[in-house]
DOBATI-599860 format. One line per 10 residues: number of its first residue (from 0); for each residue x, z, y negated of N, C-alpha, C. Coordinates in steps of 0.05 Angstrom, whole numbers, plus 5000, padded with zeros to 4 digits. Layout:
N
NUM	X/Z/Y/X/Z/Y/X/Z/Y  ...
This chain:
410
0	8360/8715/5976/8354/8706/6003/8376/8713/6023  8401/8711/6014/8423/8715/6032/8425/8744/6042  8409/8762/6031/8410/8789/6042/8397/8790/6069  8385/8769/6078/8373/8768/6105/8392/8758/6126  8413/8744/6118/8431/8732/6138/8460/8732/6128  8478/8729/6147/8507/8726/6141/8513/8697/6135  8531/8692/6117/8539/8664/6112/8553/8653/6136  8545/8629/6144/8556/8617/6168/8581/8600/6159  8605/8611/6165/8629/8598/6158/8640/8580/6180  8626/8580/6203/8636/8565/6226/8631/8535/6224
10	8649/8519/6235/8646/8490/6234/8624/8481/6252  8612/8458/6245/8590/8448/6261/8599/8442/6290  8624/8436/6293/8634/8431/6320/8664/8438/6322  8672/8453/6342/8700/8460/6348/8706/8452/6376  8725/8435/6380/8733/8427/6407/8746/8450/6422  8737/8454/6447/8750/8475/6463/8779/8468/6469  8795/8489/6469/8824/8485/6476/8828/8485/6506  8848/8470/6515/8854/8469/6543/8866/8494/6554  8879/8509/6536/8891/8535/6544/8880/8557/6527  8885/8582/6536/8874/8605/6522/8890/8610/6497
20	8877/8610/6473/8893/8615/6448/8898/8645/6445  8919/8651/6430/8924/8679/6423/8904/8688/6402  8897/8713/6402/8877/8723/6383/8889/8746/6367  8889/8742/6341/8899/8762/6322/8877/8781/6316  8877/8805/6328/8855/8824/6324/8852/8834/6296  8873/8831/6280/8872/8841/6252/8856/8822/6234  8852/8798/6244/8837/8778/6228/8811/8772/6242  8790/8785/6232/8764/8782/6246/8754/8754/6247  8757/8740/6224/8748/8712/6224/8763/8695/6244  8790/8699/6246/8806/8684/6265/8798/8692/6294
30	8792/8717/6299/8785/8725/6326/8759/8712/6335  8740/8709/6317/8715/8695/6324/8720/8666/6329  8735/8652/6312/8740/8624/6316/8756/8618/6341  8775/8635/6347/8791/8631/6371/8775/8637/6396  8757/8656/6394/8739/8662/6416/8721/8637/6421  8712/8625/6400/8695/8601/6402/8710/8577/6414  8736/8576/6410/8752/8554/6420/8761/8558/6449  8754/8580/6461/8762/8585/6489/8750/8564/6508  8764/8556/6529/8751/8540/6550/8725/8553/6560  8705/8537/6565/8679/8549/6570/8678/8568/6594
40	8692/8561/6616/8692/8580/6639/8702/8608/6631  8723/8609/6614/8734/8635/6606/8715/8649/6587  8703/8635/6568/8684/8647/6550/8659/8656/6565  8650/8641/6584/8627/8648/6600/8631/8674/6615  8656/8677/6626/8662/8702/6640/8662/8726/6621  8673/8722/6597/8672/8743/6577/8644/8751/6570  8627/8732/6566/8599/8737/6559/8585/8752/6582  8590/8743/6606/8578/8756/6629/8587/8785/6632  8612/8791/6628/8622/8818/6630/8609/8835/6608  8607/8824/6584/8595/8839/6562/8566/8844/6568
50	8552/8825/6579/8524/8828/6586/8519/8850/6606  8537/8850/6626/8533/8871/6647/8540/8899/6637  8559/8901/6618/8564/8927/6605/8540/8935/6589  8529/8917/6574/8505/8923/6558/8482/8931/6576  8479/8917/6598/8457/8924/6617/8459/8952/6626  8483/8961/6633/8487/8989/6642/8479/9009/6621  8487/9003/6596/8480/9021/6574/8450/9021/6570  8437/8998/6571/8408/8996/6568/8393/9012/6589  8402/9009/6614/8389/9024/6636/8392/9054/6632  8415/9063/6625/8419/9092/6620/8400/9101/6597
60	8400/9086/6575/8384/9095/6552/8354/9093/6556  8345/9073/6570/8316/9069/6573/8304/9080/6599  8321/9086/6618/8311/9096/6644/8324/9122/6652  8350/9124/6649/8364/9148/6658/8359/9172/6639  8362/9168/6613/8359/9190/6595/8330/9198/6590  8311/9180/6598/8283/9186/6593/8271/9202/6616  8287/9207/6637/8276/9221/6660/8256/9203/6675  8259/9177/6672/8242/9157/6684/8213/9160/6676  8209/9169/6651/8183/9172/6639/8178/9148/6621  8157/9133/6627/8151/9109/6613/8133/9115/6589
70	8143/9114/6565/8127/9118/6541/8116/9092/6531  8130/9070/6534/8121/9043/6527/8128/9025/6550  8107/9015/6563/8112/8999/6588/8118/8970/6581  8114/8961/6557/8114/8933/6551/8141/8919/6555  8139/8893/6560/8163/8876/6563/8176/8872/6536  8160/8871/6515/8170/8866/6488/8190/8887/6478  8182/8912/6479/8199/8933/6468/8202/8958/6487  8191/8956/6511/8190/8979/6528/8205/8976/6555  8197/8992/6574/8212/8994/6600/8211/8968/6616  8189/8953/6614/8187/8928/6629/8208/8908/6620
80	8216/8909/6595/8238/8892/6585/8264/8898/6600  8269/8923/6606/8293/8930/6621/8291/8918/6649  8268/8919/6661/8264/8907/6688/8268/8877/6687  8259/8864/6666/8262/8835/6663/8291/8828/6660  8306/8844/6645/8335/8839/6643/8349/8844/6670  8341/8863/6685/8353/8868/6711/8348/8845/6730  8324/8833/6729/8318/8809/6745/8337/8787/6737  8341/8783/6712/8360/8762/6703/8388/8768/6713  8396/8793/6711/8423/8800/6720/8426/8794/6750  8405/8800/6765/8405/8795/6794/8408/8765/6799
90	8394/8749/6784/8395/8720/6787/8422/8708/6781  8437/8721/6763/8464/8712/6756/8485/8723/6776  8482/8748/6784/8504/8761/6799/8497/8765/6829  8471/8763/6836/8462/8768/6863/8466/8797/6871  8467/8815/6852/8470/8844/6857/8442/8855/6864  8438/8862/6889/8412/8871/6898/8404/8898/6886  8424/8914/6877/8418/8939/6864/8401/8934/6838  8407/8913/6824/8391/8906/6801/8362/8901/6808  8358/8886/6829/8331/8879/6838/8316/8904/6847  8329/8922/6861/8316/8947/6870/8309/8965/6847
100	8327/8967/6827/8321/8983/6804/8298/8971/6787  8298/8944/6785/8276/8931/6771/8249/8937/6784  8249/8937/6810/8224/8944/6825/8215/8972/6820  8234/8990/6819/8228/9019/6813/8216/9022/6785  8228/9008/6766/8218/9010/6738/8190/8998/6736  8186/8975/6750/8160/8962/6748/8138/8980/6760  8144/8994/6782/8124/9013/6793/8116/9034/6773  8135/9044/6758/8128/9064/6737/8112/9051/6715  8118/9026/6708/8103/9012/6688/8075/9006/6697  8072/9000/6723/8046/8995/6735/8028/9019/6731
110	8038/9042/6736/8023/9067/6732/8016/9072/6703  8036/9067/6686/8032/9072/6657/8013/9053/6644  8010/9029/6656/7994/9008/6643/7966/9006/6655  7959/9023/6673/7934/9020/6688/7909/9019/6671  7910/9032/6648/7886/9033/6630/7888/9013/6607  7910/8997/6606/7913/8979/6584/7893/8956/6585  7883/8948/6562/7864/8926/6560/7877/8901/6548  7903/8903/6541/7917/8880/6530/7924/8861/6553  7920/8835/6549/7921/8816/6571/7946/8799/6571  7964/8803/6552/7987/8784/6549/8011/8792/6566
120	8030/8774/6567/8055/8778/6582/8073/8799/6567  8076/8796/6541/8095/8812/6526/8086/8840/6521  8061/8845/6517/8051/8871/6510/8032/8883/6531  8020/8867/6547/7998/8876/6564/8005/8881/6594  7985/8888/6608/7987/8894/6637/7993/8869/6653  7985/8846/6642/7991/8821/6656/8021/8817/6662  8037/8825/6643/8066/8823/6647/8076/8841/6669  8065/8864/6671/8073/8883/6692/8067/8871/6720  8042/8861/6722/8034/8849/6748/8050/8825/6755  8055/8807/6736/8070/8783/6741/8099/8788/6749
130	8112/8805/6733/8140/8812/6739/8142/8827/6766  8123/8844/6771/8122/8859/6796/8120/8840/6820  8103/8820/6818/8100/8801/6840/8125/8784/6844  8138/8776/6823/8162/8759/6825/8185/8775/6836  8189/8799/6827/8210/8816/6838/8205/8822/6867  8181/8828/6874/8174/8833/6903/8179/8808/6920  8174/8785/6909/8180/8760/6923/8210/8757/6929  8226/8764/6909/8255/8763/6913/8264/8783/6934  8250/8805/6936/8256/8826/6955/8246/8819/6983  8229/8799/6985/8217/8792/7011/8195/8811/7018
140	8183/8824/6999/8162/8844/7004/8134/8831/6998  8123/8817/7017/8098/8802/7013/8075/8821/7008  8076/8845/7019/8055/8865/7014/8052/8871/6984  8075/8876/6972/8075/8882/6943/8069/8857/6926  8077/8834/6936/8069/8809/6922/8038/8808/6921  8026/8812/6944/7996/8811/6945/7984/8833/6927  7996/8856/6927/7985/8878/6911/7985/8870/6881  8008/8861/6871/8010/8855/6843/7993/8831/6835  7991/8811/6853/7973/8788/6847/7944/8797/6847  7937/8814/6865/7909/8825/6864/7904/8840/6838
150	7923/8856/6830/7920/8870/6805/7918/8851/6781  7934/8830/6782/7933/8810/6760/7905/8796/6759  7895/8789/6782/7869/8775/6783/7846/8792/6774  7850/8819/6773/7829/8837/6764/7828/8839/6734  7848/8828/6720/7849/8829/6691/7827/8810/6680  7811/8821/6662/7789/8805/6651/7794/8799/6621  7788/8775/6613/7791/8768/6585/7763/8769/6572  7759/8789/6555/7734/8792/6541/7731/8772/6518  7707/8769/6508/7702/8750/6486/7718/8756/6461  7724/8782/6457/7738/8790/6432/7768/8787/6434
160	7779/8778/6456/7808/8773/6458/7816/8751/6439  7837/8755/6424/7847/8734/6406/7862/8713/6421  7870/8692/6407/7882/8668/6421/7912/8667/6422  7926/8684/6407/7955/8680/6403/7972/8691/6427  7998/8690/6423/8017/8695/6445/8022/8725/6450  8026/8741/6429/8035/8768/6433/8013/8785/6446  7988/8782/6438/7967/8799/6449/7945/8783/6464  7944/8757/6460/7920/8743/6467/7920/8724/6490  7902/8704/6489/7897/8686/6511/7922/8669/6517  7936/8659/6496/7960/8644/6501/7981/8660/6516
170	7983/8686/6509/8001/8704/6523/7993/8708/6552  7967/8707/6558/7957/8709/6585/7964/8684/6600  7960/8661/6587/7967/8635/6600/7997/8633/6607  8013/8644/6589/8042/8643/6594/8049/8659/6619  8034/8680/6624/8037/8696/6649/8030/8680/6673  8008/8664/6671/8000/8646/6693/8022/8626/6699  8034/8615/6678/8056/8596/6681/8079/8608/6696  8086/8633/6688/8109/8647/6700/8103/8652/6730  8079/8659/6737/8072/8663/6765/8073/8637/6780  8062/8616/6769/8062/8590/6784/8091/8579/6787
180	8107/8583/6766/8135/8574/6767/8151/8589/6789  8146/8614/6791/8163/8631/6809/8151/8635/6837  8124/8633/6840/8112/8638/6865/8100/8613/6878  8098/8592/6863/8088/8567/6874/8064/8556/6858  8063/8530/6857/8042/8516/6843/8014/8525/6852  7997/8530/6833/7969/8538/6838/7967/8566/6849  7988/8582/6846/7984/8611/6853/7961/8622/6836  7962/8615/6810/7938/8619/6793/7926/8591/6789  7903/8586/6801/7893/8558/6802/7885/8547/6775  7887/8521/6773/7880/8507/6748/7851/8511/6741
190	7834/8515/6761/7805/8521/6755/7802/8546/6738  7821/8565/6742/7820/8590/6727/7832/8586/6699  7856/8574/6698/7869/8571/6672/7854/8552/6654  7840/8532/6665/7826/8513/6648/7804/8525/6632  7792/8546/6643/7771/8560/6628/7782/8574/6603  7806/8586/6606/7820/8599/6584/7828/8578/6563  7839/8556/6573/7847/8534/6554/7824/8524/6539  7801/8520/6552/7777/8509/6538/7768/8528/6516  7770/8554/6521/7762/8573/6501/7781/8572/6477  7806/8570/6482/7826/8568/6460/7820/8543/6443
200	7816/8521/6456/7810/8496/6442/7784/8498/6426  7764/8509/6438/7739/8513/6424/7743/8529/6398  7758/8551/6400/7763/8567/6376/7780/8553/6356  7800/8538/6366/7818/8524/6348/7804/8502/6332  7785/8489/6345/7771/8467/6332/7751/8478/6311  7741/8502/6316/7722/8514/6296/7736/8518/6269  7762/8525/6270/7776/8530/6245/7792/8505/6236  7795/8486/6254/7810/8462/6247/7794/8443/6230  7807/8420/6224/7794/8400/6206/7802/8373/6217  7782/8357/6224/7787/8330/6233/7799/8314/6210
210	7820/8299/6216/7833/8283/6196/7854/8298/6181  7855/8325/6185/7876/8341/6171/7892/8356/6192  7882/8378/6201/7895/8394/6222/7874/8401/6243  7873/8387/6265/7851/8390/6284/7848/8418/6295  7870/8433/6298/7868/8459/6310/7880/8480/6290  7867/8503/6288/7877/8524/6272/7867/8551/6283  7883/8572/6280/7876/8598/6291/7882/8619/6270  7867/8641/6273/7871/8664/6255/7881/8688/6269  7898/8703/6256/7907/8729/6265/7904/8749/6242  7887/8768/6245/7881/8787/6223/7875/8773/6197
220	7859/8753/6199/7849/8738/6176/7868/8718/6164  7892/8715/6176/7912/8696/6166/7915/8673/6185  7916/8649/6174/7920/8625/6190/7950/8620/6194  7960/8632/6215/7989/8633/6220/7999/8609/6235  8025/8602/6229/8038/8578/6241/8058/8586/6262  8068/8610/6263/8091/8617/6279/8085/8620/6309  8105/8626/6324/8102/8629/6353/8087/8655/6360  8093/8677/6346/8082/8702/6354/8052/8703/6353  8040/8694/6331/8012/8698/6326/7997/8672/6318  8010/8649/6320/7998/8626/6308/8001/8600/6324
230	8000/8578/6309/8000/8551/6320/8023/8545/6339  8047/8550/6330/8070/8542/6346/8070/8554/6374  8063/8580/6375/8062/8593/6401/8040/8583/6419  8016/8581/6408/7993/8572/6424/7997/8543/6434  8007/8525/6416/8011/8497/6424/8033/8495/6445  8053/8511/6442/8075/8510/6462/8064/8516/6490  8048/8537/6492/8037/8545/6518/8019/8523/6528  8001/8512/6511/7982/8492/6520/7997/8467/6531  8019/8460/6519/8033/8436/6528/8046/8438/6555  8046/8462/6567/8056/8466/6594/8034/8459/6615
240	8010/8455/6606/7988/8449/6624/7979/8420/6623  7965/8411/6643/7954/8384/6643/7928/8385/6626  7929/8372/6603/7908/8374/6584/7892/8348/6583  7866/8350/6576/7849/8327/6572/7860/8310/6549  7855/8284/6550/7866/8266/6530/7859/8273/6502  7834/8282/6497/7826/8289/6470/7840/8315/6461  7845/8333/6479/7859/8358/6472/7888/8351/6466  7900/8334/6483/7928/8326/6478/7931/8314/6450  7911/8297/6442/7912/8284/6416/7910/8305/6394  7893/8325/6398/7890/8347/6378/7916/8363/6375
250	7929/8368/6397/7955/8382/6397/7975/8366/6382  7977/8340/6389/7996/8322/6376/7992/8320/6346  7967/8317/6337/7962/8313/6309/7966/8340/6294  7961/8362/6307/7966/8388/6294/7995/8392/6289  8012/8384/6308/8041/8386/6305/8051/8367/6282  8039/8344/6281/8047/8325/6260/8039/8336/6232  8016/8349/6231/8008/8362/6206/8028/8383/6198  8037/8399/6217/8057/8420/6211/8083/8407/6201  8092/8386/6213/8116/8372/6204/8113/8362/6176  8090/8349/6171/8085/8338/6145/8084/8359/6123
260	8076/8383/6130/8072/8404/6110/8093/8426/6111  8115/8421/6124/8137/8440/6124/8150/8442/6096  8167/8462/6093/8181/8465/6067/8202/8442/6064  8209/8435/6040/8230/8415/6036/8256/8422/6050  8261/8447/6054/8286/8456/6068/8286/8449/6097  8262/8443/6109/8260/8438/6137/8249/8462/6152  8246/8485/6138/8235/8509/6149/8204/8507/6149  8192/8526/6164/8163/8526/6166/8151/8552/6156  8128/8551/6142/8116/8576/6131/8105/8594/6153  8104/8619/6147/8092/8638/6166/8062/8632/6169
270	8049/8625/6148/8020/8620/6149/8012/8597/6130  7989/8587/6134/7978/8565/6118/7980/8570/6089  7990/8551/6074/7992/8552/6044/8011/8573/6034  8028/8584/6051/8048/8604/6042/8071/8590/6028  8079/8600/6005/8100/8587/5989/8128/8599/5993  8129/8622/6007/8154/8636/6010/8170/8625/6034  8193/8613/6027/8210/8601/6048/8233/8620/6055  8226/8641/6070/8246/8662/6076/8252/8666/6105  8232/8664/6122/8234/8673/6150/8245/8651/6168  8267/8657/6182/8279/8639/6202/8282/8654/6228
280	8259/8659/6240/8257/8676/6264/8245/8659/6287  8246/8671/6311/8230/8660/6333/8201/8665/6328  8194/8688/6318/8166/8695/6314/8153/8681/6291  8168/8676/6269/8158/8663/6246/8180/8644/6234  8174/8619/6231/8193/8601/6218/8205/8581/6237  8227/8569/6227/8239/8545/6240/8247/8550/6269  8257/8573/6275/8268/8578/6302/8248/8574/6324  8225/8588/6321/8204/8585/6341/8191/8558/6341  8186/8547/6317/8174/8520/6315/8192/8499/6328  8218/8502/6325/8237/8483/6337/8233/8482/6368
290	8230/8505/6381/8226/8505/6410/8200/8490/6417  8179/8494/6401/8154/8480/6406/8157/8450/6402  8173/8442/6382/8177/8413/6377/8194/8400/6399  8213/8415/6411/8228/8404/6433/8209/8400/6457  8191/8418/6462/8171/8415/6483/8154/8391/6477  8146/8387/6452/8129/8364/6444/8144/8338/6449  8170/8338/6443/8186/8313/6447/8186/8306/6477  8187/8326/6494/8187/8322/6523/8159/8312/6532  8138/8324/6522/8111/8317/6531/8102/8290/6521  8107/8285/6495/8096/8261/6483/8116/8238/6482
300	8141/8244/6488/8163/8224/6487/8162/8210/6460  8161/8226/6439/8159/8216/6412/8183/8226/6396  8199/8207/6385/8223/8214/6371/8218/8231/6346  8195/8229/6335/8189/8244/6311/8191/8274/6316  8183/8283/6340/8184/8311/6346/8213/8320/6351  8228/8304/6364/8256/8311/6368/8271/8312/6342  8267/8292/6325/8280/8292/6299/8272/8317/6282  8246/8324/6283/8237/8348/6269/8250/8373/6280  8253/8374/6307/8266/8397/6319/8295/8399/6310  8309/8377/6309/8337/8377/6299/8338/8385/6270
310	8319/8376/6254/8318/8385/6226/8314/8415/6224  8297/8426/6241/8292/8455/6241/8318/8469/6250  8332/8457/6268/8357/8470/6278/8378/8472/6256  8377/8454/6237/8396/8455/6215/8391/8479/6197  8365/8486/6194/8358/8510/6180/8368/8535/6194  8365/8534/6221/8374/8557/6237/8404/8560/6235  8419/8538/6236/8448/8538/6234/8457/8550/6207  8443/8542/6185/8451/8550/6158/8442/8579/6152  8418/8587/6162/8407/8612/6154/8399/8630/6177  8409/8624/6201/8400/8638/6225/8418/8660/6235
320	8442/8665/6222/8458/8687/6229/8447/8712/6216  8424/8720/6226/8409/8742/6213/8423/8769/6215  8415/8786/6198/8426/8814/6199/8410/8831/6218  8401/8818/6239/8386/8832/6261/8396/8820/6287  8397/8837/6307/8409/8829/6332/8389/8817/6352  8363/8823/6348/8343/8818/6369/8336/8790/6376  8320/8787/6396/8312/8760/6406/8287/8750/6392  8270/8768/6382/8246/8761/6367/8252/8752/6339  8267/8769/6324/8274/8762/6297/8303/8769/6291  8320/8757/6307/8349/8762/6304/8366/8739/6314
330	8392/8743/6313/8411/8722/6321/8407/8713/6351  8402/8733/6368/8399/8726/6396/8378/8706/6401  8354/8709/6389/8333/8690/6392/8339/8663/6380  8352/8663/6357/8358/8638/6343/8377/8620/6359  8395/8632/6376/8413/8616/6392/8398/8598/6411  8374/8606/6419/8359/8590/6439/8350/8563/6428  8349/8560/6401/8342/8534/6389/8363/8514/6398  8388/8521/6396/8410/8503/6403/8412/8498/6433  8406/8519/6449/8406/8515/6478/8384/8496/6486  8361/8498/6474/8338/8481/6480/8345/8452/6473
340	8357/8448/6450/8365/8421/6442/8388/8410/6459  8405/8427/6468/8427/8419/6486/8415/8408/6512  8396/8423/6523/8384/8414/6548/8369/8388/6544  8356/8384/6521/8340/8360/6516/8358/8336/6512  8380/8339/6497/8397/8316/6488/8423/8313/6503  8433/8335/6515/8459/8335/6527/8482/8335/6507  8476/8338/6482/8497/8338/6461/8513/8364/6461  8539/8362/6464/8556/8386/6464/8557/8400/6437  8549/8386/6416/8548/8398/6390/8527/8421/6389  8505/8417/6403/8485/8438/6404/8495/8461/6422
350	8509/8455/6443/8521/8476/6459/8541/8492/6443  8557/8478/6427/8576/8492/6409/8561/8511/6391  8539/8503/6379/8525/8520/6360/8513/8545/6374  8503/8541/6399/8494/8564/6415/8517/8583/6420  8540/8572/6427/8564/8588/6432/8572/8603/6407  8570/8589/6384/8578/8602/6359/8561/8627/6353  8535/8625/6357/8518/8648/6352/8524/8670/6373  8528/8662/6398/8534/8682/6418/8561/8695/6413  8581/8679/6405/8607/8690/6399/8607/8709/6374  8591/8702/6355/8588/8719/6331/8577/8747/6340
360	8558/8747/6358/8547/8772/6368/8568/8787/6385  8582/8773/6402/8602/8785/6419/8625/8797/6403  8633/8783/6382/8656/8791/6366/8650/8812/6345  8626/8811/6334/8620/8826/6309/8597/8846/6311  8578/8842/6329/8553/8857/6327/8557/8887/6329  8574/8896/6347/8578/8925/6351/8587/8938/6325  8607/8927/6313/8618/8938/6288/8598/8936/6265  8584/8913/6263/8565/8910/6242/8542/8929/6244  8533/8934/6268/8511/8954/6272/8522/8982/6266  8546/8988/6275/8558/9015/6270/8562/9019/6240
370	8569/8998/6225/8574/9001/6197/8548/8999/6180  8526/8994/6194/8500/8992/6180/8495/8966/6166  8512/8946/6172/8508/8919/6160/8490/8901/6176  8484/8909/6201/8465/8894/6218/8446/8914/6230  8420/8906/6232/8399/8924/6241/8397/8921/6271  8399/8944/6286/8397/8943/6315/8368/8943/6325  8348/8946/6307/8320/8945/6316/8307/8973/6317  8281/8974/6313/8266/8999/6316/8269/9010/6344  8271/8992/6363/8275/8999/6391/8301/8986/6400  8324/8999/6395/8350/8986/6396/8359/8977/6423
380	8346/8986/6445/8355/8978/6472/8334/8959/6484  8314/8951/6469/8292/8935/6480/8300/8906/6483  8284/8891/6498/8289/8863/6504/8285/8846/6479  8264/8851/6464/8257/8833/6442/8267/8842/6415  8271/8868/6412/8280/8878/6385/8309/8887/6385  8320/8893/6408/8347/8905/6408/8367/8890/6424  8387/8905/6435/8410/8892/6448/8402/8881/6476  8378/8888/6486/8370/8876/6511/8368/8846/6509  8359/8836/6486/8358/8807/6482/8385/8794/6480  8404/8809/6468/8432/8799/6467/8444/8797/6495
390	8439/8817/6511/8449/8817/6539/8437/8793/6554  8411/8788/6550/8397/8767/6563/8409/8740/6555  8414/8737/6529/8426/8712/6519/8454/8708/6532  8470/8728/6533/8497/8726/6544/8495/8717/6574  8476/8728/6588/8473/8719/6616/8464/8690/6618  8446/8682/6600/8437/8654/6600/8460/8635/6593  8478/8645/6576/8501/8627/6568/8520/8621/6591  8518/8636/6613/8535/8630/6636/8526/8605/6650  8501/8597/6647/8490/8572/6658/8472/8559/6637  8484/8548/6616/8467/8539/6593/8447/8517/6600
400	8452/8501/6620/8432/8481/6627/8407/8492/6639  8408/8518/6647/8384/8531/6658/8373/8552/6639  8384/8555/6615/8376/8576/6597/8348/8571/6587  8332/8593/6585/8305/8592/6576/8299/8617/6560  8287/8614/6537/8278/8637/6521/8259/8653/6538  8264/8679/6542/8249/8695/6561/8219/8695/6555  8203/8688/6575/8174/8686/6576/8162/8663/6559  8179/8650/6543/8169/8629/6525/8174/8601/6535  8198/8596/6546/8204/8571/6558/8202/8573/6588  8187/8556/6601/8182/8558/6629/8196/8535/6644
């Protein structure tokens, strides 16, 4: 099992030092621990500088060297992910050049995605339209805001669209949430989103079981539990909306079923009845489920969900220093479990753990990838598979109380 992750030798909590410690570059373990002990304002500045350096490399590799030719427009692994990172950089630094370049990339993605039938934020045209509208809003370009919103409203959800996050209805709803959050309440009216929610619940109840697990969904014939294609992702999105009381109860009982049937380790299976306790990712396993449980603790004000999220975070702490860098199934994504719990509880121990994962990446990832000990991803500069996610995490760490897993936490 340990071939999936690095052993976590870091302490559960290290108090920050009042002064800057010396760092012995010849002792890698010491350099990481001393980096972690830095006063937060100093560490934050280091992370921001590293993020901006990574951003420049990503722009060159995904936009400059490609001749501005968009082969993959998606936010998940393509050019739109670069634009999303640039928007984040603008929000942290107020550098208008980032915003203008994001707008340029989105226009190219708009053209490249015109024939796409995928409706989700991460893979589909919906993400292009939503990000385009938000960037245009920041630019003060109301004409382009109207254009992208009009394009978004022309997207149709056919009967054969699946329900999950990466490709399906839940991914479409997360786009609506993003638009309403950034452009104003009811930009996409509840009368529209409620129809999509009703269809998801109808499908979930068909596969669910009263008295056992009220809601269940299939992806390619598998009853999946994770964020990417299953229960955790769909339920997380639903809990951001005002739901009918019977639907809320079904969501709550489904989550309790998941907690009851988790692995003894505290991890969660990829799919129903799966016996393999291996995956500790955002997309499958404890990392993504933990974020959903934090949301449930907020919505239902039920300690059981917060306690289960903390239990899941212990799995992430022990087995989450993955030999992958990405935000979907790597260390970058796993750090958001601790950031989410930090925001919920205010406990500095969770902030420390987020810092530990970020510092591990800052201190070691470049060498580990160069030496072949860590996988940089099939798309090494992308937002969800590559170093784009690491750069995004570093930028989020500059203001941890505002940190949100991209497109997933609203």
